[in-house]
C-alpha positions as CSV (number, residue, x, y, z in Angstrom):
1,M,101.0,-18.0,42.3
2,Q,101.5,-15.2,44.8
3,S,103.2,-15.8,48.1
4,P,102.0,-13.2,50.5
5,T,103.8,-12.6,53.8
6,V,101.2,-10.3,55.4
7,V,97.4,-10.7,55.8
8,I,95.5,-7.4,56.1
9,A,92.1,-7.8,57.7
10,D,90.2,-4.6,58.0
11,E,87.5,-5.2,60.6
12,P,86.8,-8.8,59.5
13,I,84.1,-9.4,62.1
14,A,82.4,-5.9,62.1
15,S,79.0,-7.3,61.1
16,L,79.0,-10.7,62.8
17,D,77.6,-12.0,66.0
18,P,80.0,-12.8,68.8
19,R,80.1,-16.5,68.0
20,G,80.6,-16.0,64.3
21,G,83.2,-13.3,65.0
22,R,85.3,-15.8,67.1
23,E,85.0,-18.4,64.4
24,V,86.2,-16.0,61.7
25,L,89.2,-14.9,63.9
26,D,90.0,-18.6,64.8
27,L,90.1,-19.5,61.1
28,L,92.3,-16.3,60.3
29,W,94.8,-17.1,63.0
30,E,94.8,-20.7,62.0
31,I,95.8,-19.8,58.4
32,V,98.3,-17.2,59.6
33,R,100.1,-19.6,61.9
34,E,100.1,-22.5,59.5
35,R,101.7,-20.4,56.8
36,N,104.0,-18.4,59.1
37,L,102.5,-15.0,58.0
38,A,102.1,-11.8,59.7
39,M,98.7,-10.2,60.2
40,L,97.5,-6.6,60.5
41,C,94.0,-6.9,61.8
42,T,91.8,-3.8,62.8
43,L,89.3,-4.6,65.5
44,H,87.1,-2.3,67.7
45,Q,86.3,-5.2,69.9
46,L,89.0,-4.7,72.6
47,E,88.4,-8.0,74.3
48,L,89.0,-9.9,71.1
49,A,92.1,-7.8,70.3
50,R,93.5,-8.8,73.6
51,D,92.5,-12.5,73.3
52,Y,93.9,-12.9,69.7
53,A,96.7,-10.4,69.1
54,D,100.4,-10.7,69.9
55,R,100.7,-6.9,69.8
56,I,98.3,-4.1,70.1
57,I,98.7,-0.7,68.4
58,G,96.0,1.8,69.4
59,L,95.4,5.0,67.6
60,K,93.7,8.1,69.0
61,D,93.2,11.2,67.0
62,G,95.6,9.9,64.4
63,V,98.5,9.4,66.8
64,V,99.7,6.1,68.2
65,A,98.6,6.0,71.8
66,I,99.3,2.4,72.6
67,D,101.9,0.1,71.1
68,E,102.7,-2.9,73.2
69,A,102.4,-6.6,73.7
70,A,98.7,-7.5,74.1
71,S,99.5,-9.2,77.5
72,Q,100.7,-5.8,78.8
73,A,97.7,-3.7,77.4
74,D,95.6,-2.8,80.3
75,E,91.8,-2.4,80.0
76,I,91.7,1.2,81.3
77,R,94.2,2.4,78.7
78,L,92.5,0.5,75.9
79,N,89.1,2.0,76.8
80,D,90.6,5.4,77.0
81,L,91.3,5.1,73.2
82,Y,87.5,5.6,72.8
83,Q,87.1,8.6,75.2
84,R,86.4,12.1,73.7
85,A,87.8,15.2,75.0
86,G,85.8,16.2,78.1
87,D,84.5,12.7,78.8
88,A,85.3,11.1,82.2
89,P,88.3,8.8,82.1
90,A,87.5,5.2,81.9
91,G,86.4,3.8,85.3
92,F,85.3,7.1,86.5
93,E,82.0,7.5,84.5
94,D,79.9,7.8,87.7
95,A,82.2,10.2,89.4
96,A,81.0,13.9,89.3
97,L,83.7,16.3,90.2
98,T,82.4,19.8,91.0
99,P,84.0,22.6,93.0
100,E,81.7,21.6,95.9
101,A,82.7,17.9,95.8
102,S,86.4,18.9,95.6
103,A,86.2,21.0,98.7
104,S,84.9,18.3,101.0
């Protein structure tokens, strides 16, 4: 019998509704904790990542942009992972900066 030390879960809740997603994550974390395993879990649901993870590593354009304890990861920096070049920074979506607005 194999004795894994790491569970790799690649988007395990991608096609599930929110309730089902939490149930799956609860089960995964229960197994990981009971067996004292490490888990690498890819999620795009930032709220769930913050709720479940001990550590968050966020990639942007193939580069590590965030690598810190989940309790230290702030919402603006996490949301910035999904911003494209030229998009307004998270929290500033409604702000329109034009030369005219800057002059006032």
